[in-house]
N, CA and C atoms as a LAMMPS dump frame, in Angstrom:
ITEM: TIMESTEP
0
ITEM: NUMBER OF ATOMS
660
ITEM: BOX BOUNDS ff ff ff
-5.0000000000000000e+02 5.0000000000000000e+02
-5.0000000000000000e+02 5.0000000000000000e+02
-5.0000000000000000e+02 5.0000000000000000e+02
ITEM: ATOMS id mol type element x y z
1 1 1 N 431.369 411.608 310.14
2 1 2 C 432.684 410.982 310.031
3 1 3 C 433.397 411.535 308.804
4 2 1 N 434.657 411.945 308.992
5 2 2 C 435.431 412.458 307.869
6 2 3 C 436.353 411.41 307.267
7 3 1 N 436.367 410.216 307.869
8 3 2 C 437.187 409.12 307.345
9 3 3 C 436.645 407.804 307.869
10 4 1 N 436.938 406.735 307.154
11 4 2 C 436.481 405.418 307.58
12 4 3 C 437.225 404.977 308.837
13 5 1 N 436.508 404.302 309.74
14 5 2 C 437.084 403.742 310.956
15 5 3 C 436.686 402.274 311.052
16 6 1 N 437.4 401.539 311.879
17 6 2 C 437.115 400.124 312.029
18 6 3 C 436.145 399.864 313.175
19 7 1 N 435.323 398.843 313.01
20 7 2 C 434.562 398.297 314.124
21 7 3 C 434.827 396.8 314.178
22 8 1 N 434.544 396.215 315.323
23 8 2 C 434.752 394.787 315.507
24 8 3 C 433.601 394.241 316.34
25 9 1 N 433.267 392.966 316.149
26 9 2 C 432.203 392.314 316.907
27 9 3 C 432.766 391.051 317.53
28 10 1 N 432.522 390.885 318.825
29 10 2 C 433.052 389.742 319.577
30 10 3 C 431.885 388.945 320.141
31 11 1 N 431.921 387.637 319.932
32 11 2 C 430.942 386.715 320.502
33 11 3 C 431.603 386.002 321.675
34 12 1 N 431.144 386.28 322.909
35 12 2 C 431.819 385.826 324.131
36 12 3 C 433.262 386.33 324.104
37 13 1 N 434.224 385.456 323.881
38 13 2 C 435.622 385.903 323.781
39 13 3 C 436.25 385.533 322.435
40 14 1 N 435.407 385.314 321.447
41 14 2 C 435.887 384.99 320.105
42 14 3 C 435.493 386.131 319.161
43 15 1 N 436.431 386.574 318.346
44 15 2 C 436.134 387.645 317.41
45 15 3 C 435.23 387.108 316.304
46 16 1 N 433.98 387.501 316.343
47 16 2 C 432.994 387.044 315.374
48 16 3 C 433.22 387.708 314.021
49 17 1 N 433.579 388.981 314.036
50 17 2 C 433.802 389.737 312.807
51 17 3 C 435.113 390.496 312.94
52 18 1 N 436.044 390.242 312.042
53 18 2 C 437.343 390.908 312.058
54 18 3 C 437.164 392.42 311.878
55 19 1 N 438.179 393.228 312.279
56 19 2 C 438.071 394.676 312.095
57 19 3 C 437.612 395.039 310.693
58 20 1 N 436.515 395.786 310.617
59 20 2 C 435.852 396.101 309.361
60 20 3 C 435.642 397.607 309.259
61 21 1 N 436.024 398.223 308.138
62 21 2 C 435.848 399.678 308.029
63 21 3 C 434.393 400.058 307.776
64 22 1 N 434.005 401.211 308.324
65 22 2 C 432.675 401.757 308.06
66 22 3 C 432.787 403.272 307.97
67 23 1 N 431.876 403.86 307.24
68 23 2 C 431.857 405.309 307.046
69 23 3 C 430.4 405.746 306.951
70 24 1 N 429.947 406.523 307.929
71 24 2 C 428.57 406.986 307.969
72 24 3 C 428.519 408.473 307.663
73 25 1 N 427.604 408.85 306.793
74 25 2 C 427.387 410.257 306.497
75 25 3 C 426.433 410.885 307.492
76 26 1 N 426.156 412.171 307.363
77 26 2 C 425.234 412.867 308.272
78 26 3 C 423.868 412.185 308.319
79 27 1 N 423.423 411.853 309.516
80 27 2 C 422.113 411.253 309.694
81 27 3 C 422.033 409.778 309.35
82 28 1 N 423.118 409.185 308.896
83 28 2 C 423.092 407.765 308.529
84 28 3 C 423.264 406.889 309.757
85 29 1 N 422.789 405.659 309.658
86 29 2 C 422.995 404.671 310.711
87 29 3 C 423.129 403.303 310.082
88 30 1 N 423.583 402.364 310.862
89 30 2 C 423.761 400.988 310.394
90 30 3 C 423.155 400.041 311.422
91 31 1 N 422.533 398.981 310.962
92 31 2 C 421.894 397.998 311.832
93 31 3 C 422.561 396.642 311.63
94 32 1 N 422.853 395.956 312.748
95 32 2 C 423.467 394.635 312.699
96 32 3 C 422.598 393.677 313.506
97 33 1 N 422.377 392.491 312.99
98 33 2 C 421.556 391.488 313.664
99 33 3 C 422.367 390.218 313.889
100 34 1 N 422.154 389.586 315.06
101 34 2 C 422.876 388.366 315.396
102 34 3 C 421.924 387.394 316.066
103 35 1 N 422.23 386.111 316.012
104 35 2 C 421.315 385.111 316.568
105 35 3 C 421.186 385.231 318.084
106 36 1 N 419.989 384.968 318.586
107 36 2 C 419.747 384.966 320.033
108 36 3 C 420.182 383.622 320.603
109 37 1 N 421.494 383.384 320.592
110 37 2 C 422.044 382.081 320.966
111 37 3 C 422.584 382.042 322.39
112 38 1 N 422.335 383.084 323.182
113 38 2 C 422.81 383.104 324.558
114 38 3 C 424.219 383.623 324.726
115 39 1 N 424.898 383.963 323.625
116 39 2 C 426.255 384.493 323.721
117 39 3 C 426.217 385.944 324.203
118 40 1 N 427.353 386.406 324.709
119 40 2 C 427.523 387.816 325.031
120 40 3 C 428.083 388.512 323.797
121 41 1 N 427.283 389.39 323.206
122 41 2 C 427.685 390.062 321.971
123 41 3 C 428.222 391.45 322.3
124 42 1 N 429.381 391.773 321.727
125 42 2 C 430.029 393.064 321.979
126 42 3 C 430.35 393.737 320.649
127 43 1 N 429.926 394.987 320.516
128 43 2 C 430.234 395.815 319.351
129 43 3 C 431.158 396.93 319.817
130 44 1 N 432.255 397.137 319.087
131 44 2 C 433.238 398.147 319.487
132 44 3 C 433.75 398.894 318.262
133 45 1 N 433.885 400.211 318.406
134 45 2 C 434.375 401.031 317.289
135 45 3 C 435.188 402.189 317.84
136 46 1 N 436.1 402.706 317.008
137 46 2 C 436.868 403.885 317.389
138 46 3 C 436.018 405.14 317.237
139 47 1 N 436.316 406.132 318.073
140 47 2 C 435.653 407.427 317.978
141 47 3 C 436.113 408.167 316.726
142 48 1 N 435.225 408.951 316.153
143 48 2 C 435.579 409.759 314.991
144 48 3 C 436.408 410.961 315.425
145 49 1 N 437.176 411.511 314.511
146 49 2 C 437.951 412.711 314.808
147 49 3 C 437.008 413.863 315.134
148 50 1 N 437.469 414.778 315.971
149 50 2 C 436.627 415.893 316.383
150 50 3 C 435.771 415.59 317.588
151 51 1 N 435.908 414.404 318.166
152 51 2 C 435.168 414.078 319.374
153 51 3 C 435.611 415.008 320.496
154 52 1 N 434.697 415.591 321.276
155 52 2 C 435.077 416.517 322.344
156 52 3 C 436.063 415.894 323.325
157 53 1 N 436.936 416.735 323.89
158 53 2 C 437.97 416.247 324.807
159 53 3 C 437.369 415.565 326.03
160 54 1 N 436.176 416.029 326.467
161 54 2 C 435.595 415.434 327.673
162 54 3 C 435.111 414.008 327.437
163 55 1 N 435.003 413.599 326.189
164 55 2 C 434.758 412.185 325.899
165 55 3 C 436.123 411.539 325.695
166 56 1 N 436.755 411.213 326.802
167 56 2 C 438.173 410.877 326.781
168 56 3 C 438.478 409.513 326.181
169 57 1 N 437.516 408.615 326.161
170 57 2 C 437.787 407.285 325.625
171 57 3 C 437.928 407.341 324.112
172 58 1 N 438.915 406.632 323.588
173 58 2 C 439.125 406.659 322.139
174 58 3 C 438.232 405.674 321.407
175 59 1 N 437.484 404.862 322.165
176 59 2 C 436.576 403.904 321.564
177 59 3 C 435.218 403.944 322.257
178 60 1 N 434.227 403.402 321.613
179 60 2 C 432.905 403.228 322.201
180 60 3 C 432.527 401.764 322.06
181 61 1 N 431.667 401.303 322.944
182 61 2 C 431.289 399.894 322.92
183 61 3 C 429.866 399.723 323.414
184 62 1 N 429.223 398.675 322.929
185 62 2 C 427.895 398.28 323.403
186 62 3 C 427.908 396.774 323.603
187 63 1 N 427.279 396.307 324.684
188 63 2 C 427.31 394.891 325.037
189 63 3 C 425.897 394.409 325.333
190 64 1 N 425.561 393.221 324.838
191 64 2 C 424.286 392.572 325.138
192 64 3 C 424.575 391.196 325.707
193 65 1 N 424.051 390.93 326.904
194 65 2 C 424.217 389.63 327.559
195 65 3 C 422.849 389.025 327.835
196 66 1 N 422.742 387.721 327.675
197 66 2 C 421.524 387.024 328.077
198 66 3 C 420.419 387.012 327.05
199 67 1 N 420.716 387.324 325.781
200 67 2 C 419.693 387.252 324.742
201 67 3 C 419.624 385.808 324.234
202 68 1 N 418.543 385.12 324.567
203 68 2 C 418.474 383.693 324.28
204 68 3 C 417.038 383.273 324.019
205 69 1 N 416.885 382.198 323.286
206 69 2 C 415.562 381.646 323.018
207 69 3 C 415.278 380.392 323.832
208 70 1 N 416.304 379.834 324.488
209 70 2 C 416.101 378.592 325.239
210 70 3 C 416.394 378.723 326.729
211 71 1 N 416.688 379.937 327.196
212 71 2 C 416.934 380.157 328.618
213 71 3 C 418.371 380.006 329.047
214 72 1 N 419.224 379.448 328.21
215 72 2 C 420.642 379.264 328.547
216 72 3 C 421.462 380.399 327.94
217 73 1 N 422.376 380.966 328.717
218 73 2 C 423.223 382.037 328.181
219 73 3 C 424.546 382.085 328.944
220 74 1 N 425.561 382.635 328.297
221 74 2 C 426.898 382.72 328.878
222 74 3 C 426.99 383.916 329.809
223 75 1 N 427.882 383.842 330.774
224 75 2 C 428.116 384.936 331.713
225 75 3 C 429.62 385.112 331.912
226 76 1 N 429.991 386.242 332.489
227 76 2 C 431.382 386.477 332.849
228 76 3 C 432.224 387.146 331.791
229 77 1 N 431.613 387.551 330.656
230 77 2 C 432.397 388.131 329.57
231 77 3 C 432.331 389.666 329.516
232 78 1 N 431.323 390.256 330.105
233 78 2 C 431.132 391.704 329.965
234 78 3 C 432.328 392.472 330.506
235 79 1 N 432.793 392.132 331.689
236 79 2 C 433.853 392.903 332.339
237 79 3 C 435.267 392.501 331.913
238 80 1 N 435.39 391.559 330.996
239 80 2 C 436.726 391.244 330.486
240 80 3 C 437.308 392.417 329.709
241 81 1 N 436.44 393.234 329.136
242 81 2 C 436.862 394.352 328.297
243 81 3 C 436.382 395.662 328.915
244 82 1 N 436.981 396.745 328.494
245 82 2 C 436.58 398.054 328.998
246 82 3 C 435.162 398.385 328.53
247 83 1 N 434.397 399.044 329.401
248 83 2 C 433.051 399.463 329.03
249 83 3 C 433.052 400.775 328.271
250 84 1 N 434.193 401.493 328.257
251 84 2 C 434.294 402.778 327.535
252 84 3 C 433.062 403.644 327.828
253 85 1 N 432.984 404.129 329.068
254 85 2 C 431.743 404.752 329.515
255 85 3 C 431.582 406.207 329.121
256 86 1 N 432.426 406.73 328.245
257 86 2 C 432.118 408.019 327.649
258 86 3 C 432.872 409.206 328.176
259 87 1 N 433.852 409.008 329.063
260 87 2 C 434.678 410.137 329.453
261 87 3 C 434.319 410.736 330.797
262 88 1 N 434.397 412.058 330.88
263 88 2 C 434.391 412.764 332.156
264 88 3 C 433.027 412.791 332.832
265 89 1 N 431.953 412.941 332.079
266 89 2 C 430.663 413.241 332.672
267 89 3 C 429.686 412.075 332.676
268 90 1 N 430.165 410.885 332.51
269 90 2 C 429.281 409.727 332.592
270 90 3 C 430.04 408.568 333.214
271 91 1 N 429.297 407.625 333.76
272 91 2 C 429.892 406.462 334.415
273 91 3 C 429.01 405.258 334.175
274 92 1 N 429.59 404.197 333.672
275 92 2 C 428.869 402.948 333.459
276 92 3 C 429.397 401.905 334.43
277 93 1 N 428.508 401.249 335.121
278 93 2 C 428.898 400.271 336.137
279 93 3 C 428.256 398.934 335.808
280 94 1 N 429.032 397.874 335.85
281 94 2 C 428.508 396.526 335.636
282 94 3 C 429.216 395.605 336.624
283 95 1 N 428.473 395.029 337.541
284 95 2 C 429.04 394.165 338.57
285 95 3 C 428.422 392.779 338.521
286 96 1 N 429.221 391.78 338.8
287 96 2 C 428.709 390.433 338.983
288 96 3 C 428.121 390.304 340.385
289 97 1 N 427.044 389.566 340.522
290 97 2 C 426.448 389.295 341.821
291 97 3 C 427.156 388.079 342.41
292 98 1 N 427.973 388.325 343.435
293 98 2 C 428.768 387.257 344.033
294 98 3 C 428.703 387.371 345.549
295 99 1 N 429.017 386.276 346.229
296 99 2 C 429.136 386.27 347.677
297 99 3 C 430.561 386.662 348.038
298 100 1 N 430.711 387.668 348.879
299 100 2 C 432.038 388.152 349.272
300 100 3 C 432.224 387.875 350.76
301 101 1 N 432.847 386.755 351.111
302 101 2 C 432.963 386.398 352.527
303 101 3 C 434.06 387.159 353.257
304 102 1 N 435.034 387.715 352.548
305 102 2 C 436.169 388.361 353.202
306 102 3 C 435.792 389.745 353.715
307 103 1 N 436.556 390.206 354.724
308 103 2 C 436.309 391.518 355.302
309 103 3 C 436.786 392.638 354.38
310 104 1 N 437.824 392.394 353.613
311 104 2 C 438.332 393.378 352.661
312 104 3 C 438.633 392.686 351.339
313 105 1 N 438.624 393.453 350.272
314 105 2 C 438.921 392.881 348.966
315 105 3 C 439.186 393.966 347.953
316 106 1 N 439.564 393.528 346.747
317 106 2 C 439.902 394.457 345.682
318 106 3 C 439.535 393.822 344.352
319 107 1 N 438.966 394.623 343.461
320 107 2 C 438.616 394.152 342.124
321 107 3 C 439.07 395.174 341.108
322 108 1 N 439.363 394.715 339.892
323 108 2 C 439.833 395.59 338.82
324 108 3 C 438.909 395.471 337.621
325 109 1 N 438.706 396.601 336.931
326 109 2 C 437.892 396.637 335.724
327 109 3 C 438.642 397.409 334.638
328 110 1 N 438.79 396.871 333.422
329 110 2 C 438.318 395.552 333.001
330 110 3 C 439.106 394.442 333.683
331 111 1 N 438.485 393.281 333.802
332 111 2 C 439.125 392.172 334.503
333 111 3 C 440.158 391.461 333.647
334 112 1 N 440.129 391.671 332.322
335 112 2 C 441.128 391.066 331.458
336 112 3 C 440.666 389.757 330.843
337 113 1 N 441.43 389.324 329.869
338 113 2 C 441.058 388.184 329.027
339 113 3 C 441.709 386.897 329.509
340 114 1 N 440.871 385.852 329.71
341 114 2 C 441.31 384.526 330.085
342 114 3 C 442.049 384.534 331.424
343 115 1 N 442.739 383.433 331.745
344 115 2 C 443.351 383.28 333.068
345 115 3 C 444.478 384.268 333.315
346 116 1 N 445.138 384.734 332.236
347 116 2 C 446.246 385.678 332.398
348 116 3 C 445.774 387.111 332.603
349 117 1 N 444.49 387.377 332.406
350 117 2 C 443.914 388.722 332.566
351 117 3 C 444.586 389.739 331.661
352 118 1 N 444.793 389.389 330.41
353 118 2 C 445.388 390.316 329.455
354 118 3 C 444.425 391.467 329.163
355 119 1 N 444.986 392.663 328.991
356 119 2 C 444.204 393.825 328.589
357 119 3 C 444.897 394.494 327.417
358 120 1 N 444.151 395.311 326.696
359 120 2 C 444.714 396.034 325.572
360 120 3 C 445.698 397.084 326.069
361 121 1 N 446.703 397.397 325.248
362 121 2 C 447.732 398.362 325.629
363 121 3 C 447.119 399.711 325.973
364 122 1 N 447.667 400.353 327.014
365 122 2 C 447.298 401.717 327.409
366 122 3 C 445.831 401.856 327.793
367 123 1 N 445.253 400.795 328.335
368 123 2 C 443.886 400.832 328.829
369 123 3 C 443.881 401.218 330.304
370 124 1 N 443.147 402.275 330.649
371 124 2 C 443.035 402.663 332.055
372 124 3 C 442.345 401.556 332.85
373 125 1 N 442.736 401.439 334.115
374 125 2 C 442.129 400.468 335.014
375 125 3 C 441.351 401.199 336.1
376 126 1 N 440.2 400.652 336.452
377 126 2 C 439.429 401.179 337.563
378 126 3 C 439.413 400.12 338.661
379 127 1 N 439.884 400.498 339.839
380 127 2 C 439.944 399.579 340.972
381 127 3 C 438.86 399.921 341.982
382 128 1 N 438.349 398.893 342.633
383 128 2 C 437.388 399.048 343.716
384 128 3 C 437.93 398.325 344.947
385 129 1 N 438.06 399.049 346.05
386 129 2 C 438.404 398.461 347.335
387 129 3 C 437.128 398.384 348.164
388 130 1 N 436.86 397.243 348.745
389 130 2 C 435.668 397.109 349.561
390 130 3 C 436.027 396.544 350.931
391 131 1 N 435.21 396.864 351.915
392 131 2 C 435.493 396.437 353.283
393 131 3 C 434.182 396.224 354.026
394 132 1 N 434.266 395.458 355.112
395 132 2 C 433.08 395.127 355.918
396 132 3 C 433.469 395.122 357.384
397 133 1 N 432.582 395.589 358.218
398 133 2 C 432.808 395.56 359.663
399 133 3 C 432.377 394.202 360.197
400 134 1 N 433.347 393.357 360.488
401 134 2 C 433.055 392.002 360.959
402 134 3 C 433.033 391.911 362.483
403 135 1 N 433.156 393.052 363.169
404 135 2 C 433.128 393.049 364.625
405 135 3 C 431.688 393.184 365.127
406 136 1 N 431.539 393.143 366.434
407 136 2 C 430.211 393.265 367.045
408 136 3 C 429.939 394.677 367.528
409 137 1 N 430.858 395.615 367.252
410 137 2 C 430.685 397 367.676
411 137 3 C 430.797 397.934 366.469
412 138 1 N 430.336 399.175 366.637
413 138 2 C 430.419 400.166 365.573
414 138 3 C 431.847 400.672 365.435
415 139 1 N 432.357 400.677 364.22
416 139 2 C 433.719 401.143 363.941
417 139 3 C 433.668 402.629 363.583
418 140 1 N 434.525 403.432 364.218
419 140 2 C 434.509 404.878 364.01
420 140 3 C 435.499 405.341 362.942
421 141 1 N 436.499 404.527 362.627
422 141 2 C 437.491 404.93 361.628
423 141 3 C 437.998 403.707 360.872
424 142 1 N 438.178 403.868 359.572
425 142 2 C 438.713 402.806 358.723
426 142 3 C 439.865 403.383 357.906
427 143 1 N 440.984 402.665 357.861
428 143 2 C 442.13 403.065 357.048
429 143 3 C 442.489 401.912 356.122
430 144 1 N 442.482 402.176 354.814
431 144 2 C 442.865 401.189 353.814
432 144 3 C 444.192 401.598 353.193
433 145 1 N 445.137 400.663 353.099
434 145 2 C 446.417 400.907 352.443
435 145 3 C 446.547 399.963 351.255
436 146 1 N 446.834 400.53 350.122
437 146 2 C 446.929 399.752 348.887
438 146 3 C 448.263 400.077 348.225
439 147 1 N 449.104 399.076 348.055
440 147 2 C 450.42 399.267 347.443
441 147 3 C 450.362 398.864 345.975
442 148 1 N 450.646 399.812 345.087
443 148 2 C 450.605 399.574 343.652
444 148 3 C 451.989 399.224 343.126
445 149 1 N 452.007 398.549 341.99
446 149 2 C 453.258 398.235 341.312
447 149 3 C 453.629 399.418 340.432
448 150 1 N 454.551 400.265 340.908
449 150 2 C 454.902 401.49 340.191
450 150 3 C 455.606 401.211 338.872
451 151 1 N 456.11 399.991 338.678
452 151 2 C 456.755 399.652 337.409
453 151 3 C 455.724 399.388 336.319
454 152 1 N 454.507 399.011 336.7
455 152 2 C 453.471 398.679 335.729
456 152 3 C 452.379 399.73 335.643
457 153 1 N 452.212 400.525 336.702
458 153 2 C 451.143 401.515 336.748
459 153 3 C 451.725 402.914 336.909
460 154 1 N 451.09 403.885 336.276
461 154 2 C 451.526 405.276 336.334
462 154 3 C 450.916 405.94 337.57
463 155 1 N 451.674 405.97 338.664
464 155 2 C 451.153 406.468 339.938
465 155 3 C 450.697 407.921 339.821
466 156 1 N 451.366 408.706 338.983
467 156 2 C 451.024 410.122 338.83
468 156 3 C 449.655 410.322 338.191
469 157 1 N 449.072 409.277 337.592
470 157 2 C 447.793 409.414 336.889
471 157 3 C 446.59 409.063 337.762
472 158 1 N 446.789 408.786 339.03
473 158 2 C 445.698 408.359 339.904
474 158 3 C 444.581 409.399 339.945
475 159 1 N 443.346 408.932 339.75
476 159 2 C 442.167 409.783 339.845
477 159 3 C 441.256 409.224 340.935
478 160 1 N 441.131 409.923 342.078
479 160 2 C 440.223 409.442 343.13
480 160 3 C 438.799 409.37 342.596
481 161 1 N 438.064 408.366 343.042
482 161 2 C 436.707 408.168 342.549
483 161 3 C 435.674 408.225 343.647
484 162 1 N 434.458 407.808 343.335
485 162 2 C 433.368 407.837 344.323
486 162 3 C 433.573 406.784 345.407
487 163 1 N 432.778 406.904 346.463
488 163 2 C 432.887 405.974 347.581
489 163 3 C 431.565 405.913 348.335
490 164 1 N 431.463 404.949 349.214
491 164 2 C 430.267 404.801 350.039
492 164 3 C 430.247 405.8 351.188
493 165 1 N 431.423 406.282 351.611
494 165 2 C 431.549 407.216 352.725
495 165 3 C 432.631 408.24 352.382
496 166 1 N 432.584 409.434 352.971
497 166 2 C 433.639 410.43 352.724
498 166 3 C 435.005 409.905 353.164
499 167 1 N 436.045 410.291 352.42
500 167 2 C 437.394 409.813 352.735
501 167 3 C 438.427 410.859 352.36
502 168 1 N 439.645 410.649 352.857
503 168 2 C 440.808 411.441 352.466
504 168 3 C 441.832 410.489 351.871
505 169 1 N 442.455 410.895 350.78
506 169 2 C 443.444 410.056 350.104
507 169 3 C 444.803 410.73 350.152
508 170 1 N 445.814 409.969 350.543
509 170 2 C 447.199 410.406 350.448
510 170 3 C 447.991 409.326 349.727
511 171 1 N 448.995 409.757 348.987
512 171 2 C 449.872 408.831 348.266
513 171 3 C 451.266 408.993 348.835
514 172 1 N 451.814 407.93 349.396
515 172 2 C 453.118 407.976 350.027
516 172 3 C 454.05 406.959 349.393
517 173 1 N 455.343 407.168 349.6
518 173 2 C 456.309 406.225 349.066
519 173 3 C 456.2 406.108 347.568
520 174 1 N 456.369 404.913 347.074
521 174 2 C 456.271 404.658 345.641
522 174 3 C 454.997 403.885 345.364
523 175 1 N 453.905 404.633 345.239
524 175 2 C 452.649 403.998 344.898
525 175 3 C 451.895 403.394 346.065
526 176 1 N 452.042 403.931 347.268
527 176 2 C 451.27 403.461 348.416
528 176 3 C 450.106 404.418 348.636
529 177 1 N 448.893 403.919 348.452
530 177 2 C 447.686 404.723 348.612
531 177 3 C 447.102 404.486 349.995
532 178 1 N 446.754 405.562 350.684
533 178 2 C 446.135 405.466 352.001
534 178 3 C 444.78 406.162 351.957
535 179 1 N 443.705 405.387 352.094
536 179 2 C 442.343 405.911 352.149
537 179 3 C 441.917 405.937 353.618
538 180 1 N 441.588 407.111 354.108
539 180 2 C 441.225 407.271 355.516
540 180 3 C 439.766 407.719 355.625
541 181 1 N 438.961 406.907 356.299
542 181 2 C 437.544 407.207 356.539
543 181 3 C 437.388 407.593 358.006
544 182 1 N 437.343 408.866 358.288
545 182 2 C 437.177 409.349 359.655
546 182 3 C 435.699 409.434 360.007
547 183 1 N 435.387 409.159 361.266
548 183 2 C 434 409.263 361.771
549 183 3 C 433.017 408.529 360.869
550 184 1 N 433.398 407.328 360.457
551 184 2 C 432.578 406.578 359.507
552 184 3 C 431.367 405.939 360.172
553 185 1 N 431.48 405.611 361.482
554 185 2 C 430.367 404.997 362.226
555 185 3 C 429.801 403.795 361.478
556 186 1 N 430.664 402.846 361.168
557 186 2 C 430.266 401.661 360.409
558 186 3 C 429.722 400.616 361.376
559 187 1 N 428.457 400.332 361.288
560 187 2 C 427.809 399.404 362.213
561 187 3 C 428.221 397.965 361.916
562 188 1 N 427.998 397.048 362.856
563 188 2 C 428.375 395.65 362.641
564 188 3 C 427.79 395.066 361.36
565 189 1 N 428.641 394.412 360.594
566 189 2 C 428.315 393.753 359.328
567 189 3 C 428.001 394.733 358.194
568 190 1 N 428.12 396.041 358.441
569 190 2 C 427.924 397.017 357.368
570 190 3 C 429.138 397.021 356.447
571 191 1 N 428.93 397.48 355.215
572 191 2 C 429.975 397.449 354.203
573 191 3 C 430.266 398.836 353.66
574 192 1 N 431.447 398.976 353.051
575 192 2 C 431.833 400.222 352.404
576 192 3 C 432.731 399.935 351.218
577 193 1 N 432.961 400.967 350.403
578 193 2 C 433.788 400.784 349.214
579 193 3 C 434.326 402.13 348.758
580 194 1 N 435.383 402.074 347.948
581 194 2 C 435.96 403.269 347.34
582 194 3 C 436.57 402.867 346.004
583 195 1 N 436.515 403.775 345.023
584 195 2 C 437.029 403.496 343.684
585 195 3 C 438.104 404.506 343.313
586 196 1 N 439.03 404.063 342.485
587 196 2 C 439.985 404.992 341.877
588 196 3 C 440.377 404.467 340.508
589 197 1 N 440.852 405.381 339.676
590 197 2 C 441.239 405.06 338.306
591 197 3 C 442.718 405.362 338.134
592 198 1 N 443.394 404.562 337.318
593 198 2 C 444.823 404.748 337.099
594 198 3 C 445.195 404.254 335.707
595 199 1 N 446.158 404.917 335.109
596 199 2 C 446.649 404.509 333.794
597 199 3 C 447.841 403.569 333.957
598 200 1 N 448.047 402.669 333.017
599 200 2 C 449.238 401.825 333.066
600 200 3 C 450.481 402.637 332.74
601 201 1 N 451.632 402.087 333.033
602 201 2 C 452.877 402.747 332.634
603 201 3 C 452.881 402.887 331.118
604 202 1 N 453.403 403.995 330.6
605 202 2 C 453.348 404.231 329.149
606 202 3 C 453.959 403.09 328.351
607 203 1 N 453.264 402.727 327.283
608 203 2 C 453.728 401.694 326.353
609 203 3 C 453.632 402.256 324.944
610 204 1 N 454.311 401.653 323.993
611 204 2 C 454.174 402.124 322.608
612 204 3 C 452.716 402.109 322.168
613 205 1 N 452.285 403.19 321.551
614 205 2 C 450.89 403.293 321.111
615 205 3 C 450.608 402.233 320.058
616 206 1 N 449.483 401.544 320.226
617 206 2 C 449.085 400.513 319.272
618 206 3 C 447.59 400.619 319.046
619 207 1 N 447.175 400.444 317.812
620 207 2 C 445.749 400.352 317.519
621 207 3 C 445.454 398.922 317.115
622 208 1 N 444.882 398.206 318.039
623 208 2 C 444.56 396.822 317.727
624 208 3 C 443.32 396.419 318.503
625 209 1 N 442.825 395.255 318.17
626 209 2 C 441.675 394.736 318.872
627 209 3 C 442.063 393.443 319.575
628 210 1 N 441.602 393.332 320.794
629 210 2 C 441.753 392.08 321.508
630 210 3 C 440.579 391.197 321.143
631 211 1 N 440.556 389.882 321.388
632 211 2 C 441.587 389.206 322.146
633 211 3 C 442.774 388.722 321.317
634 212 1 N 442.754 388.861 319.987
635 212 2 C 443.849 388.327 319.178
636 212 3 C 445.2 388.969 319.543
637 213 1 N 445.204 390.28 319.816
638 213 2 C 446.43 390.968 320.178
639 213 3 C 446.181 391.71 321.477
640 214 1 N 447.096 391.592 322.421
641 214 2 C 446.908 392.264 323.688
642 214 3 C 448.263 392.506 324.345
643 215 1 N 448.269 393.341 325.35
644 215 2 C 449.517 393.718 325.996
645 215 3 C 449.234 394.029 327.46
646 216 1 N 450.019 393.467 328.328
647 216 2 C 449.883 393.785 329.733
648 216 3 C 448.852 392.898 330.434
649 217 1 N 448.796 393.065 331.745
650 217 2 C 447.871 392.284 332.547
651 217 3 C 447.269 393.157 333.63
652 218 1 N 446.105 392.739 334.097
653 218 2 C 445.539 393.366 335.273
654 218 3 C 446.324 392.879 336.474
655 219 1 N 446.723 393.794 337.315
656 219 2 C 447.446 393.442 338.535
657 219 3 C 446.678 393.921 339.753
658 220 1 N 446.513 393.032 340.742
659 220 2 C 445.871 393.381 341.998
660 220 3 C 446.926 393.536 343.08
């Protein structure tokens, strides 16, 4: 590190430690200890200058959930914030185990803070579209149409992601995404999914930490 940077620690959704500067020399490290009280502990820091371009995230984060001495622990906090999975050549996935009764659905990551789903300014969003064959016959083709809010999301920044089956993506109109799964052969009650990433509409650059300061919302 050629200059001090801030780190922050969040307990569930409360900032346990305000932004604090740190500076590590070559080979140095720092250790932090916290009580095993069942809280979800999150450590977050900005990347140092000179970080390779392929590590596109400007921050790094580590999260621990379920560390407890009495068996009770909080849930639902990990995906409120970005996982900052390291850029181009790595992917971090964290999903809640839930019952999904609907045939189609959509989820956004990070999910955002509290009921308003606030996210930090200029945070990329990763969306997952999922679907299920609820018929009694094998489906040969699936077409998903997803209309984005072009006033809040930068349609030109769309990055197609992985999926359960091969697909073709076209973008029509103002932010209308069409995912076409040809020859999918989806058997009865089988499921599928597709992911894509998108940046929000440009906002003034800000360096801050949530949840005290935030800008924008997750939109489905």
